[in-house]
C-alpha positions in Angstrom: 39.7 -94.7 -9.1 37.8 -97.8 -10.2 38.2 -99.5 -6.9 36.9 -96.4 -5.1 33.9 -96.2 -7.4 33.1 -99.9 -7.0 33.3 -99.6 -3.2 31.0 -96.6 -3.1 28.5 -98.4 -5.3 28.4 -101.4 -3.0 25.2 -101.6 -1.0 25.5 -100.2 2.5 24.7 -103.5 4.3 27.6 -105.2 2.5 30.1 -102.4 3.3 29.1 -102.4 7.0 28.8 -106.2 7.3 32.5 -106.8 8.4 32.2 -104.1 11.1 28.9 -105.4 12.3 30.3 -108.9 12.5 33.3 -107.7 14.5 31.0 -105.7 16.8 28.6 -108.6 17.3 31.4 -111.1 18.1 33.1 -108.6 20.4 29.8 -108.1 22.3 29.2 -111.9 22.7 32.8 -112.5 23.6 32.7 -109.8 26.2 29.8 -111.6 27.9 30.9 -115.2 27.4 34.7 -115.3 27.4 35.8 -112.7 30.0 36.0 -115.4 32.7 37.9 -117.8 30.5 40.5 -115.5 29.0 41.9 -114.5 32.4 45.1 -114.8 34.4 43.3 -117.2 36.8 42.5 -119.5 33.8 46.1 -119.4 32.7 47.4 -120.2 36.2 45.0 -123.1 36.6 46.0 -124.6 33.2 49.7 -123.8 33.1 50.9 -127.4 33.5 48.6 -128.8 30.8 49.6 -126.0 28.5 53.3 -126.6 29.1 52.9 -130.4 28.5 51.0 -129.8 25.3 53.6 -127.3 24.1 56.5 -129.7 24.9 54.7 -132.5 22.9 53.5 -130.4 20.0 55.6 -127.2 19.8 54.8 -126.2 16.2 51.1 -127.0 16.6 51.0 -125.0 19.8 52.7 -122.1 18.2 50.3 -122.1 15.2 47.2 -122.5 17.4 48.4 -119.7 19.7 49.0 -117.3 16.8 45.6 -118.0 15.3 43.9 -117.6 18.7 45.7 -114.3 19.2 44.7 -113.0 15.8 41.0 -113.9 16.5 41.2 -112.1 19.9 42.5 -108.9 18.4 40.7 -109.1 15.1 37.3 -109.5 16.8 38.2 -107.2 19.8 37.6 -110.0 22.3 38.7 -109.7 25.9 42.1 -111.2 26.8 44.7 -109.6 24.5 46.9 -108.8 27.5 46.5 -112.4 28.8 47.3 -113.7 25.3 50.6 -111.6 25.3 51.5 -113.0 28.7 50.7 -116.5 27.5 53.0 -116.0 24.5 55.9 -115.2 26.9 55.0 -118.0 29.3 54.9 -120.7 26.6 57.6 -119.5 24.2 59.9 -117.2 26.2 60.8 -113.6 25.3 61.9 -115.0 21.9 60.2 -116.2 19.9 57.3 -115.3 22.1 57.6 -111.6 21.4 57.7 -112.3 17.6 54.6 -114.4 17.8 52.8 -111.8 19.9 53.7 -108.8 17.7 53.0 -110.7 14.4 49.6 -112.0 15.6 48.6 -108.6 17.1 49.6 -106.9 13.8 47.5 -109.3 11.7 44.5 -108.9 14.1 44.8 -105.2 13.9 44.9 -105.4 10.1 41.6 -107.2 10.1 40.0 -104.3 12.0 41.7 -101.8 9.7 40.4 -103.5 6.6 36.9 -103.9 7.9 36.8 -100.2 8.9 38.3 -99.0 5.6 35.9 -101.1 3.6 32.9 -99.9 5.6 33.7 -96.3 6.2 37.3 -95.3 5.4 37.2 -94.9 1.6 34.0 -92.8 1.6 35.1 -90.7 4.5 38.6 -90.2 3.1 37.1 -89.1 -0.3 34.8 -86.6 1.5 37.8 -85.2 3.4 39.8 -84.9 0.2 36.9 -83.0 -1.5 36.3 -80.7 1.5 37.8 -77.3 2.1 38.9 -75.3 5.2 39.9 -76.9 8.5 38.9 -80.4 7.6 41.1 -80.5 4.5 44.0 -79.0 6.5 43.7 -81.8 9.1 43.7 -84.4 6.3 46.7 -82.8 4.6 48.6 -82.6 7.9 48.0 -86.3 8.5 49.0 -87.2 4.9 52.2 -85.2 5.1 53.3 -86.9 8.4 51.8 -90.4 8.0 54.8 -92.4 9.1 55.4 -90.2 12.2 51.8 -90.1 13.2 51.4 -93.9 12.8 54.4 -94.6 14.9 53.3 -92.1 17.5 49.8 -93.6 18.0 51.4 -97.0 18.4 54.2 -95.9 20.8 52.1 -93.7 23.2 50.8 -96.1 25.9 47.7 -93.9 26.4 46.3 -94.5 22.9 43.9 -97.5 23.0 44.9 -100.2 20.6 41.4 -100.3 19.0 41.5 -96.6 18.3 44.9 -96.9 16.7 43.5 -99.4 14.3 40.4 -97.4 13.3 41.9 -93.9 12.8 44.3 -94.8 10.0 41.5 -96.6 8.2 39.3 -93.5 8.3 42.0 -91.2 6.9 43.1 -93.3 4.0 46.4 -94.7 5.2 47.8 -97.3 2.7 47.6 -100.9 4.0 51.4 -101.5 3.8 52.1 -98.4 5.9 49.6 -99.5 8.5 51.0 -103.0 8.7 54.7 -102.0 8.9 54.1 -99.2 11.4 51.9 -101.4 13.5 54.4 -104.2 13.6 57.4 -102.0 14.4 55.5 -99.6 16.7 54.1 -102.3 19.0 57.5 -104.0 19.5 58.6 -102.1 22.6 55.4 -102.7 24.5 55.1 -106.2 23.2 58.6 -107.1 24.4 57.9 -105.7 27.8 54.7 -107.7 28.4 56.2 -110.8 26.8 59.1 -110.6 29.2 56.5 -110.4 32.1 54.9 -113.5 30.7 58.2 -115.2 30.5 58.6 -114.8 34.2 55.2 -116.1 35.1 56.6 -119.4 36.3 58.1 -117.7 39.4 54.9 -115.6 39.8 52.8 -118.8 39.8 55.1 -120.4 42.3 54.7 -117.4 44.7 50.9 -117.4 44.2 51.0 -113.8 43.0 49.7 -111.9 40.0 51.9 -110.2 37.4 52.7 -106.5 37.5 50.9 -105.2 34.4 51.7 -101.6 35.3 55.4 -102.2 34.6 55.2 -100.4 31.3 54.6 -97.1 33.3 57.6 -97.6 35.5 60.4 -95.0 34.7 63.0 -97.4 33.4 60.4 -98.7 30.9 58.3 -95.7 30.2 61.2 -93.2 29.6 62.8 -95.1 26.7 59.4 -95.5 25.1 58.7 -91.8 25.5 62.1 -91.2 23.9 61.0 -93.2 20.9 57.8 -91.0 20.8 60.0 -87.9 20.7 61.9 -89.4 17.8 58.7 -90.2 16.0 57.4 -86.7 16.5 60.6 -85.0 15.5 59.9 -84.9 11.7 56.5 -83.4 12.4 58.1 -80.6 14.6 60.8 -80.0 12.0 58.2 -79.6 9.2 56.2 -77.2 11.3 59.3 -75.1 12.1 60.4 -75.0 8.5 56.8 -74.1 7.4 56.8 -71.1 9.8 60.2 -70.0 8.6 58.9 -70.2 5.0 56.1 -67.8 6.0 
């Protein structure tokens, strides 16, 4: 209760400062970095990157994770390229682990900035409200784990949106972090595996198939996980109707 009061008493410009900083960096990055964080740049520098990795593996891994966290945390262009790079430099494993961990930390940066600026006040208003708004909030609270996994597993939900919504409805930090880490593993492994095969793609002078996640043999298992995540919500709804 004290933390909530202290946050609400904080001047508006201080609460919004993290979000404004992220927005400003994202805007500048979209203009200045789009041509650098690209597949063409990766292809042109692949030999230098491999040589640096071979000579400085741990340093390369640390620098890569930090760069990925910054890309996601400040919503810079190139998250997909970063994932491919993780697979290209480190293989499916530990590349997928590096990618998933860095993406989770970056997402947490956005989550905390949004919760600090907007989330606690909005969540408090929703708790104090009546009618439909309160029912929506209660529905989310009752099914937090399932909802969090769903928005991570469904390919159509933008990553940035999946970072913001939990912050605005008062999801605890540990639930956000765990569900994000576990929920993005399927997609992360798929794109990391694409990156791991970039050597052959470069040799043929082609570009990677980034739509692979929508191919049936990939999409159907992910949709199966979505069904499993949604199952507790459906069961609660059915039991609630029977109770009526």
